[in-house]
KEBA-18391 format. One record per residue (C-alpha): x, y, z. Coordinates in pm, 1 decimal. Layout:
% KEBA-18391
         c1         c2         c3
          X          Y          Z
...
% end
This chain:
% KEBA-18391
         c1         c2         c3
     -786.1     1300.8     -473.2
     -792.2      940.3     -588.1
     -838.5      790.0     -931.1
     -876.3      420.9    -1009.5
     -905.1      250.0    -1346.4
     -926.6     -106.0    -1466.2
     -772.0     -231.0    -1792.2
     -872.1     -577.2    -1913.5
     -701.2     -741.5    -2209.7
     -922.7     -906.5    -2471.3
     -874.7    -1058.8    -2815.9
     -959.1     -719.9    -2965.9
     -725.7     -520.0    -2745.1
     -775.5     -352.7    -2408.2
    -1103.0     -253.8    -2246.2
    -1096.1       23.9    -1988.6
    -1333.0      125.8    -1712.4
    -1311.9      361.9    -1419.2
    -1338.5      175.1    -1093.1
    -1518.0      253.4     -768.7
    -1331.2      131.1     -463.8
    -1594.9      213.5     -201.2
    -1666.8     -155.4     -137.5
    -1304.7     -266.5     -157.6
    -1150.6     -325.2      184.8
     -888.2     -595.7      127.1
     -649.1     -719.7     -139.1
     -879.8    -1017.4     -185.3
    -1168.3     -780.0     -266.8
     -954.9     -597.9     -522.5
     -836.3     -924.2     -676.7
    -1195.5    -1047.2     -705.3
    -1288.9     -721.0     -877.9
    -1012.5     -775.4    -1132.9
    -1098.4    -1140.1    -1192.5
    -1462.6    -1052.8    -1252.9
    -1352.5     -817.1    -1531.1
    -1119.0    -1071.8    -1688.2
    -1203.2    -1205.0    -2034.5
    -1109.1    -1572.0    -2070.8
     -877.0    -1536.0    -1769.4
     -658.5    -1288.8    -1956.4
     -458.9    -1011.2    -1789.9
     -633.4     -740.2    -1589.6
     -456.1     -434.3    -1449.1
     -600.6     -225.8    -1167.7
     -443.1      117.9    -1139.1
     -485.5      332.9     -826.7
     -346.9      684.2     -795.7
     -340.7      946.9     -526.0
     -270.8     1271.2     -705.6
       93.0     1385.4     -681.4
      166.5     1132.6     -405.9
      180.5      771.4     -527.6
       34.6      517.0     -767.7
       -6.9      143.3     -750.3
      -65.3     -136.8     -998.2
     -230.4     -470.0     -926.9
     -193.5     -729.5    -1201.9
     -408.8    -1039.7    -1214.0
     -352.1    -1318.3    -1468.2
     -632.8    -1571.0    -1440.4
     -614.0    -1764.0    -1114.7
     -250.3    -1678.0    -1046.1
     -154.8    -1481.4     -737.2
     -181.3    -1106.1     -790.6
      134.8     -909.6     -865.2
      180.2     -564.1     -711.9
      388.0     -252.6     -763.9
      363.9       67.0     -556.5
      559.7      379.5     -654.2
      606.9      511.0     -298.6
      535.5      275.4      -11.5
      560.0      530.9      269.0
      315.0      765.4       95.8
       76.9      478.7       17.6
       87.4      362.3      379.9
      -86.9      684.4      480.5
     -376.7      601.6      246.5
     -656.8      354.0      309.2
     -633.5      236.7      -52.4
     -257.0      216.5      -33.6
     -278.2       -7.6      271.4
     -476.6     -255.7       62.3
     -177.0     -303.3     -168.0
       91.0     -299.9      103.3
       58.1     -658.3      218.8
      278.2     -816.1      485.7
      443.2    -1024.2      213.4
      522.2     -715.4        4.8
      672.5     -540.5      307.2
      864.7     -847.5      419.6
      680.1     -870.0      750.6
      545.5    -1169.6      931.8
      174.5    -1213.4      847.9
      -41.4    -1047.8     1111.2
      243.6     -841.7     1255.9
       50.8     -518.6     1215.9
     -250.5     -661.3     1400.7
      -27.5     -774.3     1687.2
      126.7     -428.7     1717.3
     -215.9     -263.1     1720.9
     -334.5     -503.0     1991.8
      -29.2     -430.7     2204.9
      -75.2      -56.8     2168.2
     -433.9      -89.9     2290.3
     -297.6     -233.1     2616.2
     -114.7       91.3     2682.3
     -315.6      358.2     2866.8
     -363.6      700.9     2710.9
     -109.1      847.8     2953.1
      151.8      604.7     2825.9
      156.3      371.7     3125.9
       46.1       12.8     3156.5
     -159.7     -131.9     3438.8
       65.4     -161.0     3742.4
      310.5      109.4     3631.3
      339.4      408.5     3864.7
      161.7      713.4     3728.2
      363.5     1021.4     3642.8
      275.9     1287.4     3901.8
       50.2     1562.6     3774.1
      107.2     1935.0     3809.5
      441.1     2086.8     3913.6
      572.5     1754.0     4037.6
      537.9     1606.6     3688.0
      873.5     1742.0     3571.7
     1098.2     1627.3     3290.7
     1285.3     1416.3     3547.0
      963.4     1237.1     3635.2
      893.0     1170.7     3271.9
     1242.4     1030.4     3222.5
     1195.2      804.0     3522.9
      867.2      671.2     3382.8
      889.7      684.6     3001.8
      591.2      567.9     2795.2
      594.9      195.5     2744.9
      532.6       54.7     2396.1
      611.7     -316.0     2403.7
      764.2     -463.6     2088.9
      722.0     -140.6     1890.0
     1047.1       30.5     1990.1
     1341.0       64.8     1755.3
     1574.8     -227.6     1704.1
     1856.3     -174.9     1956.9
     2113.0     -303.0     1706.4
     2012.6      -89.6     1408.2
     1823.8      196.4     1570.9
     1543.0      151.0     1318.9
     1182.6       44.6     1355.3
     1159.5     -306.7     1203.4
      800.6     -242.4     1097.7
      861.5       95.6      936.1
      739.3      120.3      577.4
     1024.1      209.0      339.2
     1015.4      521.9      128.0
     1024.4      477.5     -247.5
      905.6      202.0     -480.8
      820.7     -147.0     -363.1
      691.3     -459.3     -529.7
      751.4     -622.7     -866.6
      944.3     -390.1    -1096.4
      891.1     -620.0    -1393.6
      513.3     -621.2    -1356.6
      464.3     -464.4    -1701.8
      788.3     -572.5    -1872.2
      610.3     -805.7    -2116.4
      395.1     -510.3    -2226.2
      691.9     -290.2    -2308.1
      726.9     -102.1    -1978.9
     1072.8     -189.7    -1847.0
     1180.4     -172.1    -1484.2
     1367.7      150.6    -1560.1
     1062.3      297.9    -1733.4
      840.1      211.3    -1438.3
     1075.9      374.0    -1189.9
     1077.6      701.5    -1383.1
      698.2      733.8    -1389.2
      562.4      998.5    -1155.0
      250.4     1208.4    -1209.3
       -7.2     1088.1    -1460.7
      171.8      753.9    -1486.5
     -143.8      588.2    -1616.6
     -130.7      786.1    -1941.1
      220.3      662.2    -2016.4
      130.5      306.3    -1920.3
     -176.7      316.8    -2144.2
       35.1      450.1    -2431.8
      274.4      157.9    -2393.3
      -15.8      -87.5    -2387.0
     -182.7       69.6    -2687.2
     -482.7      150.3    -2468.7
     -465.9      530.3    -2466.8
     -786.1      578.8    -2665.6
    -1001.5      341.3    -2460.8
     -866.6      492.2    -2140.5
     -940.2      845.9    -2254.0
    -1300.5      744.6    -2314.4
    -1353.8      667.0    -1945.6
    -1149.9      945.4    -1782.9
% end
């Protein structure tokens, strides 16, 4: 179950609204949504939560680049909304790396062999020895031979800007300790608990 809310700062305090993400497919879409809600280019926070799994915060200040924090990157990576926040830059990957990997995987046949590779014999002849002789080929997606790790694996745990809410009284340490119902504690720190409760 997902929940998304938008908090926009105004001269009179914070305004809150629940947010539909059905039409949001990219980080640019989400940033546009936040900027449209901004009052005089003041701060807007978009909060996305998958119950008991992860939460993410997108902060937009006027025309500045968005700032992002995700509580658990590996959990968010399994979510379509989480993938929106997990940009190549946030993950430290080369832009477009994920698209290149997907394209390479499409070149591999369903049986794990590329065009020109000998097929693994079917039936009794297709023994474990055969499979060892002709292992599935996944170009450029294998583990790093030096480290034994997948260079494109998404790390477990928090990722992004820990100080994203520091100027609003939520320190890096505070942010790291937030788990379930993090939005309530964030809203309390912002002084926006009442306006948030009105839209939940």
